[in-house]
C-alpha positions as YAML, in Angstrom:
chain: A
units: angstrom
residues:
- id: 1
  name: MET
  ca: [93.99, 86.00, 91.10]
- id: 2
  name: THR
  ca: [96.53, 88.58, 89.85]
- id: 3
  name: ALA
  ca: [100.16, 87.00, 89.03]
- id: 4
  name: LYS
  ca: [101.86, 88.15, 91.84]
- id: 5
  name: HIS
  ca: [99.39, 87.09, 93.56]
- id: 6
  name: ALA
  ca: [99.95, 83.26, 92.07]
- id: 7
  name: LEU
  ca: [103.49, 84.20, 92.49]
- id: 8
  name: ASP
  ca: [103.26, 84.63, 96.04]
- id: 9
  name: ASP
  ca: [101.37, 81.10, 96.39]
- id: 10
  name: ARG
  ca: [102.32, 79.05, 94.16]
- id: 11
  name: PRO
  ca: [103.46, 75.71, 95.85]
- id: 12
  name: LEU
  ca: [107.66, 75.61, 96.85]
- id: 13
  name: VAL
  ca: [109.07, 72.30, 95.88]
- id: 14
  name: SER
  ca: [110.98, 72.42, 99.88]
- id: 15
  name: VAL
  ca: [107.42, 73.20, 102.10]
- id: 16
  name: ARG
  ca: [107.55, 69.67, 102.42]
- id: 17
  name: GLN
  ca: [110.28, 69.30, 103.71]
- id: 18
  name: MET
  ca: [110.03, 73.12, 105.66]
- id: 19
  name: ALA
  ca: [107.43, 74.13, 107.61]
- id: 20
  name: SER
  ca: [106.49, 78.68, 108.02]
- id: 21
  name: LYS
  ca: [110.18, 79.70, 109.61]
- id: 22
  name: VAL
  ca: [108.81, 83.19, 110.79]
- id: 23
  name: PRO
  ca: [105.47, 83.94, 113.12]
- id: 24
  name: GLU
  ca: [102.31, 85.44, 112.28]
- id: 25
  name: VAL
  ca: [101.96, 89.17, 112.14]
- id: 26
  name: THR
  ca: [99.30, 89.39, 115.19]
- id: 27
  name: VAL
  ca: [99.42, 92.41, 117.89]
- id: 28
  name: TYR
  ca: [101.83, 89.82, 119.58]
- id: 29
  name: PHE
  ca: [104.54, 90.05, 117.49]
- id: 30
  name: TRP
  ca: [104.33, 94.37, 117.55]
- id: 31
  name: MET
  ca: [104.71, 94.40, 120.89]
- id: 32
  name: ILE
  ca: [107.59, 91.92, 121.17]
- id: 33
  name: LYS
  ca: [108.86, 93.13, 118.40]
- id: 34
  name: VAL
  ca: [109.12, 97.27, 120.08]
- id: 35
  name: LEU
  ca: [109.99, 95.04, 123.26]
- id: 36
  name: THR
  ca: [112.89, 93.14, 121.62]
- id: 37
  name: THR
  ca: [113.95, 96.47, 119.38]
- id: 38
  name: GLY
  ca: [114.54, 98.58, 123.00]
- id: 39
  name: MET
  ca: [115.62, 95.88, 124.87]
- id: 40
  name: GLY
  ca: [118.48, 95.58, 122.15]
- id: 41
  name: GLU
  ca: [119.30, 99.07, 122.60]
- id: 42
  name: THR
  ca: [119.59, 99.54, 126.21]
- id: 43
  name: ALA
  ca: [121.28, 96.26, 126.59]
- id: 44
  name: SER
  ca: [124.25, 97.55, 123.30]
- id: 45
  name: ASP
  ca: [124.96, 100.12, 125.56]
- id: 46
  name: LEU
  ca: [125.35, 98.88, 128.78]
- id: 47
  name: LEU
  ca: [127.75, 95.78, 127.66]
- id: 48
  name: ALA
  ca: [129.65, 98.10, 126.18]
- id: 49
  name: ARG
  ca: [129.98, 100.35, 129.24]
- id: 50
  name: LEU
  ca: [130.53, 97.31, 131.08]
- id: 51
  name: LEU
  ca: [133.11, 95.03, 128.83]
- id: 52
  name: GLY
  ca: [133.90, 98.15, 126.46]
- id: 53
  name: PRO
  ca: [133.31, 98.17, 121.96]
- id: 54
  name: VAL
  ca: [135.65, 95.56, 121.59]
- id: 55
  name: PRO
  ca: [134.39, 92.70, 123.40]
- id: 56
  name: ALA
  ca: [131.10, 93.70, 123.40]
- id: 57
  name: VAL
  ca: [131.25, 93.81, 120.10]
- id: 58
  name: ALA
  ca: [132.96, 90.06, 119.88]
- id: 59
  name: LEU
  ca: [130.17, 89.05, 122.29]
- id: 60
  name: GLY
  ca: [127.38, 90.32, 120.76]
- id: 61
  name: GLY
  ca: [128.75, 89.07, 116.79]
- id: 62
  name: LEU
  ca: [128.99, 85.54, 118.69]
- id: 63
  name: ALA
  ca: [125.66, 85.44, 120.12]
- id: 64
  name: LEU
  ca: [124.20, 86.54, 116.77]
- id: 65
  name: VAL
  ca: [125.78, 83.65, 114.96]
- id: 66
  name: ALA
  ca: [124.87, 81.06, 117.70]
- id: 67
  name: SER
  ca: [121.81, 81.87, 117.47]
- id: 68
  name: LEU
  ca: [121.13, 82.34, 113.84]
- id: 69
  name: ALA
  ca: [122.55, 78.35, 113.73]
- id: 70
  name: VAL
  ca: [120.04, 77.51, 116.09]
- id: 71
  name: GLN
  ca: [117.50, 79.18, 113.90]
- id: 72
  name: PHE
  ca: [118.42, 77.72, 110.43]
- id: 73
  name: THR
  ca: [118.38, 73.85, 112.15]
- id: 74
  name: LEU
  ca: [115.15, 74.21, 112.70]
- id: 75
  name: ARG
  ca: [112.72, 72.89, 110.26]
- id: 76
  name: ARG
  ca: [109.83, 75.24, 111.29]
- id: 77
  name: TYR
  ca: [108.80, 78.53, 113.85]
- id: 78
  name: VAL
  ca: [109.48, 77.65, 117.60]
- id: 79
  name: ALA
  ca: [108.54, 80.78, 119.30]
- id: 80
  name: TRP
  ca: [112.25, 80.93, 121.57]
- id: 81
  name: ALA
  ca: [114.48, 79.92, 119.25]
- id: 82
  name: TYR
  ca: [113.14, 82.95, 116.63]
- id: 83
  name: TRP
  ca: [112.87, 85.59, 118.67]
- id: 84
  name: THR
  ca: [116.05, 84.95, 120.30]
- id: 85
  name: ALA
  ca: [117.53, 85.17, 117.04]
- id: 86
  name: ILE
  ca: [116.08, 88.58, 116.90]
- id: 87
  name: VAL
  ca: [117.11, 90.00, 119.97]
- id: 88
  name: MET
  ca: [120.21, 89.07, 118.91]
- id: 89
  name: VAL
  ca: [119.93, 90.89, 115.72]
- id: 90
  name: SER
  ca: [118.67, 94.15, 118.19]
- id: 91
  name: VAL
  ca: [121.86, 93.78, 120.30]
- id: 92
  name: PHE
  ca: [124.19, 93.40, 117.63]
- id: 93
  name: GLY
  ca: [122.50, 95.61, 114.65]
- id: 94
  name: THR
  ca: [123.00, 98.50, 117.49]
- id: 95
  name: MET
  ca: [126.66, 97.57, 117.74]
- id: 96
  name: ALA
  ca: [126.66, 98.17, 114.10]
- id: 97
  name: ALA
  ca: [125.30, 101.74, 113.86]
- id: 98
  name: ASP
  ca: [126.94, 102.36, 117.39]
- id: 99
  name: VAL
  ca: [130.59, 101.28, 115.71]
- id: 100
  name: LEU
  ca: [129.74, 103.26, 112.86]
- id: 101
  name: HIS
  ca: [129.04, 106.51, 114.39]
- id: 102
  name: VAL
  ca: [130.88, 106.76, 117.74]
- id: 103
  name: GLY
  ca: [134.52, 103.94, 116.65]
- id: 104
  name: LEU
  ca: [134.50, 105.31, 113.53]
- id: 105
  name: GLY
  ca: [133.07, 108.95, 112.76]
- id: 106
  name: VAL
  ca: [130.31, 108.50, 110.60]
- id: 107
  name: PRO
  ca: [127.22, 110.77, 111.35]
- id: 108
  name: TYR
  ca: [123.90, 109.80, 111.65]
- id: 109
  name: ALA
  ca: [123.44, 111.78, 108.73]
- id: 110
  name: VAL
  ca: [125.62, 109.87, 106.60]
- id: 111
  name: SER
  ca: [125.16, 106.20, 108.26]
- id: 112
  name: THR
  ca: [121.11, 106.19, 107.67]
- id: 113
  name: PRO
  ca: [120.62, 106.96, 103.95]
- id: 114
  name: ALA
  ca: [123.85, 104.67, 103.86]
- id: 115
  name: PHE
  ca: [121.85, 101.43, 105.97]
- id: 116
  name: LEU
  ca: [118.65, 102.48, 103.57]
- id: 117
  name: VAL
  ca: [120.83, 101.83, 100.26]
- id: 118
  name: VAL
  ca: [121.97, 98.93, 101.96]
- id: 119
  name: LEU
  ca: [118.54, 97.66, 102.86]
- id: 120
  name: ALA
  ca: [116.93, 98.57, 99.97]
- id: 121
  name: ALA
  ca: [119.64, 96.43, 97.79]
- id: 122
  name: VAL
  ca: [118.72, 92.91, 99.98]
- id: 123
  name: PHE
  ca: [114.68, 93.57, 98.72]
- id: 124
  name: VAL
  ca: [115.99, 94.04, 95.27]
- id: 125
  name: LEU
  ca: [117.83, 90.59, 95.12]
- id: 126
  name: TRP
  ca: [115.39, 89.30, 97.23]
- id: 127
  name: TYR
  ca: [112.28, 89.64, 95.10]
- id: 128
  name: VAL
  ca: [114.88, 89.27, 91.61]
- id: 129
  name: SER
  ca: [115.86, 85.91, 92.95]
- id: 130
  name: GLU
  ca: [112.32, 84.58, 94.26]
- id: 131
  name: GLY
  ca: [109.60, 86.96, 93.29]
- id: 132
  name: THR
  ca: [107.96, 88.65, 96.57]
- id: 133
  name: LEU
  ca: [108.91, 89.44, 99.66]
- id: 134
  name: SER
  ca: [105.96, 88.20, 101.72]
- id: 135
  name: ILE
  ca: [106.74, 86.45, 105.04]
- id: 136
  name: HIS
  ca: [104.39, 83.77, 104.83]
- id: 137
  name: SER
  ca: [106.50, 82.40, 101.73]
- id: 138
  name: ILE
  ca: [109.71, 81.50, 103.72]
- id: 139
  name: ARG
  ca: [109.67, 78.72, 103.74]
- id: 140
  name: THR
  ca: [113.70, 77.62, 101.83]
- id: 141
  name: ARG
  ca: [116.42, 78.14, 103.01]
- id: 142
  name: ARG
  ca: [117.65, 81.35, 100.23]
- id: 143
  name: ARG
  ca: [113.92, 82.70, 101.40]
- id: 144
  name: GLU
  ca: [114.64, 82.71, 105.00]
- id: 145
  name: MET
  ca: [118.60, 84.08, 104.04]
- id: 146
  name: PHE
  ca: [117.56, 86.82, 102.43]
- id: 147
  name: TYR
  ca: [114.47, 87.89, 105.20]
- id: 148
  name: TRP
  ca: [117.53, 87.31, 107.84]
- id: 149
  name: ALA
  ca: [119.55, 89.99, 106.11]
- id: 150
  name: ALA
  ca: [116.17, 92.38, 105.60]
- id: 151
  name: VAL
  ca: [116.13, 92.34, 109.40]
- id: 152
  name: LEU
  ca: [119.17, 92.77, 110.28]
- id: 153
  name: ALA
  ca: [119.58, 95.37, 107.62]
- id: 154
  name: THR
  ca: [116.11, 97.29, 109.07]
- id: 155
  name: PHE
  ca: [117.57, 97.10, 112.48]
- id: 156
  name: ALA
  ca: [120.71, 98.74, 111.61]
- id: 157
  name: LEU
  ca: [118.81, 101.48, 109.65]
- id: 158
  name: GLY
  ca: [116.37, 101.68, 112.57]
- id: 159
  name: THR
  ca: [119.03, 102.44, 115.01]
- id: 160
  name: ALA
  ca: [120.90, 105.32, 112.85]
- id: 161
  name: ALA
  ca: [117.44, 106.89, 112.14]
- id: 162
  name: GLY
  ca: [116.07, 106.84, 116.25]
- id: 163
  name: ASP
  ca: [119.51, 108.53, 116.90]
- id: 164
  name: LEU
  ca: [119.65, 110.61, 114.24]
- id: 165
  name: THR
  ca: [116.22, 112.16, 114.96]
- id: 166
  name: ALA
  ca: [117.61, 112.29, 119.36]
- id: 167
  name: THR
  ca: [120.50, 114.53, 118.05]
- id: 168
  name: VAL
  ca: [118.53, 116.80, 116.13]
- id: 169
  name: GLY
  ca: [116.82, 118.21, 118.33]
- id: 170
  name: PHE
  ca: [113.55, 116.10, 118.74]
- id: 171
  name: GLY
  ca: [115.66, 114.27, 121.69]
- id: 172
  name: TYR
  ca: [114.04, 110.81, 123.04]
- id: 173
  name: LEU
  ca: [110.33, 111.69, 123.70]
- id: 174
  name: GLY
  ca: [110.57, 113.97, 120.55]
- id: 175
  name: SER
  ca: [111.41, 110.80, 118.94]
- id: 176
  name: VAL
  ca: [109.39, 108.05, 120.26]
- id: 177
  name: VAL
  ca: [105.89, 110.59, 119.33]
- id: 178
  name: LEU
  ca: [107.35, 110.93, 115.98]
- id: 179
  name: PHE
  ca: [107.91, 107.57, 115.17]
- id: 180
  name: ALA
  ca: [104.69, 106.50, 117.30]
- id: 181
  name: ALA
  ca: [103.27, 108.91, 114.33]
- id: 182
  name: ALA
  ca: [105.04, 107.58, 111.39]
- id: 183
  name: ILE
  ca: [104.18, 103.93, 111.94]
- id: 184
  name: CYS
  ca: [99.93, 104.81, 111.80]
- id: 185
  name: VAL
  ca: [100.46, 105.64, 108.36]
- id: 186
  name: PRO
  ca: [101.66, 102.16, 106.88]
- id: 187
  name: ALA
  ca: [98.84, 101.54, 109.00]
- id: 188
  name: LEU
  ca: [96.69, 103.64, 107.64]
- id: 189
  name: ALA
  ca: [97.67, 103.66, 104.33]
- id: 190
  name: HIS
  ca: [97.27, 99.72, 103.72]
- id: 191
  name: ARG
  ca: [94.09, 99.92, 105.57]
- id: 192
  name: PHE
  ca: [92.30, 101.86, 103.19]
- id: 193
  name: GLY
  ca: [94.14, 100.40, 100.35]
- id: 194
  name: ALA
  ca: [96.78, 103.01, 99.51]
- id: 195
  name: LEU
  ca: [99.39, 100.26, 100.34]
- id: 196
  name: ASN
  ca: [100.08, 96.89, 99.68]
- id: 197
  name: ALA
  ca: [100.45, 94.21, 102.53]
- id: 198
  name: VAL
  ca: [103.92, 93.16, 102.09]
- id: 199
  name: THR
  ca: [104.94, 96.93, 101.91]
- id: 200
  name: SER
  ca: [103.36, 98.19, 104.80]
- id: 201
  name: PHE
  ca: [104.73, 95.04, 106.61]
- id: 202
  name: TRP
  ca: [108.82, 96.24, 105.97]
- id: 203
  name: THR
  ca: [107.72, 99.70, 106.34]
- id: 204
  name: ALA
  ca: [106.09, 99.30, 110.03]
- id: 205
  name: TYR
  ca: [108.61, 96.88, 110.74]
- id: 206
  name: VAL
  ca: [111.63, 99.08, 110.24]
- id: 207
  name: ILE
  ca: [109.83, 102.40, 112.23]
- id: 208
  name: THR
  ca: [109.54, 99.69, 115.36]
- id: 209
  name: ARG
  ca: [113.41, 99.89, 115.29]
- id: 210
  name: PRO
  ca: [113.67, 103.62, 116.11]
- id: 211
  name: LEU
  ca: [110.17, 103.55, 118.11]
- id: 212
  name: GLY
  ca: [111.30, 100.95, 120.75]
- id: 213
  name: ALA
  ca: [115.04, 102.47, 121.03]
- id: 214
  name: SER
  ca: [114.11, 105.86, 121.57]
- id: 215
  name: LEU
  ca: [111.07, 104.83, 123.54]
- id: 216
  name: ALA
  ca: [114.09, 102.49, 126.16]
- id: 217
  name: ASP
  ca: [116.63, 105.06, 125.89]
- id: 218
  name: TRP
  ca: [113.91, 107.90, 127.04]
- id: 219
  name: MET
  ca: [113.31, 105.74, 130.44]
- id: 220
  name: ALA
  ca: [116.82, 104.93, 130.46]
- id: 221
  name: VAL
  ca: [118.94, 107.84, 130.19]
- id: 222
  name: GLY
  ca: [119.12, 110.50, 133.14]
- id: 223
  name: HIS
  ca: [117.06, 113.34, 133.49]
- id: 224
  name: THR
  ca: [119.78, 116.73, 131.98]
- id: 225
  name: ARG
  ca: [119.51, 114.19, 128.55]
- id: 226
  name: GLY
  ca: [115.67, 114.28, 128.76]
- id: 227
  name: GLY
  ca: [115.11, 110.82, 129.82]
- id: 228
  name: LEU
  ca: [113.47, 109.61, 133.76]
- id: 229
  name: GLY
  ca: [116.46, 108.46, 134.66]
- id: 230
  name: LEU
  ca: [115.79, 104.60, 135.45]
- id: 231
  name: GLY
  ca: [119.20, 102.68, 134.53]
- id: 232
  name: LEU
  ca: [120.05, 101.04, 131.36]
- id: 233
  name: GLY
  ca: [120.81, 97.68, 133.89]
- id: 234
  name: PRO
  ca: [116.92, 98.12, 135.17]
- id: 235
  name: VAL
  ca: [115.20, 99.08, 132.00]
- id: 236
  name: THR
  ca: [117.02, 96.03, 130.42]
- id: 237
  name: LEU
  ca: [116.23, 93.49, 132.36]
- id: 238
  name: ALA
  ca: [112.29, 94.78, 133.00]
- id: 239
  name: TRP
  ca: [111.81, 94.91, 129.33]
- id: 240
  name: THR
  ca: [114.18, 91.07, 129.03]
- id: 241
  name: VAL
  ca: [111.41, 90.19, 131.31]
- id: 242
  name: ALA
  ca: [108.62, 90.88, 129.29]
- id: 243
  name: ILE
  ca: [110.03, 89.67, 126.23]
- id: 244
  name: ILE
  ca: [110.41, 86.55, 128.01]
- id: 245
  name: GLY
  ca: [107.27, 86.36, 129.46]
- id: 246
  name: PHE
  ca: [105.20, 86.80, 126.10]
- id: 247
  name: VAL
  ca: [107.07, 84.70, 124.04]
- id: 248
  name: GLY
  ca: [106.79, 81.89, 126.82]
- id: 249
  name: PHE
  ca: [102.75, 82.63, 126.46]
- id: 250
  name: LEU
  ca: [103.45, 82.34, 122.47]
- id: 251
  name: ALA
  ca: [105.32, 78.66, 122.46]
- id: 252
  name: VAL
  ca: [102.74, 77.55, 124.62]
- id: 253
  name: SER
  ca: [99.17, 78.31, 123.39]
- id: 254
  name: GLN
  ca: [100.78, 78.70, 119.67]
- id: 255
  name: ARG
  ca: [98.70, 81.87, 118.86]
- id: 256
  name: ASP
  ca: [101.04, 83.23, 116.51]
- id: 257
  name: ALA
  ca: [102.45, 80.03, 114.53]
- id: 258
  name: GLN
  ca: [100.99, 79.97, 110.83]
- id: 259
  name: GLY
  ca: [98.57, 76.99, 110.99]
- id: 260
  name: ASP
  ca: [100.93, 74.46, 108.89]
- id: 261
  name: VAL
  ca: [103.25, 74.48, 111.92]
- id: 262
  name: ARG
  ca: [100.62, 74.63, 114.33]
- id: 263
  name: ARG
  ca: [98.90, 71.25, 112.55]
- id: 264
  name: ASP
  ca: [102.40, 69.71, 112.98]
- id: 265
  name: VAL
  ca: [102.55, 70.74, 116.53]
- id: 266
  name: GLN
  ca: [99.47, 69.31, 116.86]
- id: 267
  name: SER
  ca: [99.92, 66.22, 115.35]
- id: 268
  name: ASP
  ca: [103.07, 65.80, 116.92]
- id: 269
  name: ALA
  ca: [101.24, 66.14, 120.84]
- id: 270
  name: VAL
  ca: [98.85, 63.65, 119.26]
- id: 271
  name: ALA
  ca: [102.17, 61.12, 118.71]
...
């Protein structure tokens, strides 16, 4: 066992108080992740259109704080709480990137590398503090805070990157193809041993954001912009229903719960 693996697997004092706070990475994880990214993109645009940018950002910020407050009070992974927080991060992360571009006039070519620097800083601070970026180690309050800071940064980065490619000639459908191909790179690199699990996970995690957002935008925007013209409302509703369906299934089946969480749930059921 290498020193790094020993560090990742070392016993944690707080494991007695807190079980895993994040889901296992399964096919369901990636399906819901893509759905939340697309739903967050169209929901953000829809809210800004219905309420105005300022009220929409305020509402999105309050909903994000409330959902994270619930997530942090829990002692183990709970599907509905975790994915509600992810949805709110998606909505607010989209708003953050859009405010920089639309409200402050910051080009996507500037905001994309800026968010990349922010994400890199979060990862550096996380690793220096904890010695690992593994999602299987999210069992302490501090690691959970680093995790959600990284998640928020990935959503803002992915939003800016997706909008950048859509406006420089790829279009929405072209961006879907681009990011669908891009997400295969870390998967194949990990499969053939060229990339470790932690790096490949976070690389794919970032790419899912522009992939899902570009797909949802392509479905929602009008034909003149190269889309299907289904509208923001119908796309947001359809993707929300799909998310609720998958999360409901996981909440009942515990298919994505890590081992310690599944044992706790089974013990509670027996008790």
